N, C-alpha and C positions, 0 to 999 in steps of 0.2 A: 504494498499499499503505499502510495505518495502522498504525505500530507501537505496542507498548504504550507508556504513557506513559512519556517518558524513554527509550526504546530505539532512538529514531531514528539516532543515531551508531552504534550495533552493525548495525541493519539494513544502513545503508550500507555499513558495512565488509564485512560477509557477501556482500552484493550485488558489491562492487567484486572478491571473490574469483572471481567469474565471469570474469573476464579473465585469471587465472594460466593459464600452461602446461597443458594437459589440460582445462581447464573450457570450458563452453559458448560464451563471449564471445571465446575465443582461437581457436576453428574459423574456417577460410577462407570459410565458408559463414556467417558472422554477419558482416553488411556494417554494421550499429550495434548497439551494446551500450552505451546510455547512462543512467548514473544521475544523476537530479534530485532535487532537494528542495524542498519548497515553502517561500518566503520568509518565510511567516507561520506556519508551523505545522512544527516541526523533526520532527515525527513523522510526518508526510506525505512519502513516498519515493514517486517516479516510475522505473519502469525502461522504457527504451524499446527495443526490439530489432527489426533487419531482417535478414531470413534470405533465400538465395537461393530457397528452396521451403518450402513448409510440410512436404513432406516429410522434408526434410533437418533442419528445428527439431525434428521427432517423433523422428528418428533419434538426434541429439544428444543431446536431452534425455531418452531412455531409457538414458543409459549413466550409469556410477555416479557419476562427478563431477557432473552435474547434478543427480541424484537426493540426493546428499548434501547439495548447496545447498538444495534444495528442501524437504528434509526438516528442516532447521534454520530455515525460515522461520516454521513452525508457530507455535512457542512465542513468537516475537517479535511475532507480529501481533495487533492489536486486533481487526480485523475480517477477515471473507472477503475474498480477493483479488478485485478488480475487474478483467476482463478488457476490453481494447477492441481490436478488429481494425481496422488501420487499412491503407490501399493509399496509399502514396505517390505524389502527382501533380505533383511539383516541388519547388521549395526549395533549401536550402543549409544545409550544418552544418559549422561550424568550431569546432573545441573546441583 
């Protein structure tokens, strides 16, 4: 996600609310919810999510808490969201 100039910090803060109780990232069905940003561009933010199933992801994001986060994204973004569909095949994640 590319934030409006200077809005990278606000975008990161908003995305991290996705880990709050009742929010999408707090769901037991969310296996990965990782907010990252570019080392060279503070307004470029990445959100990586991993879910138990696509159906569960859709169910969780139909809820009010998720929709509230998505609604707030629009004003912060400089560009349309780019979505990439990954299927993990191996690796390691330690945070």
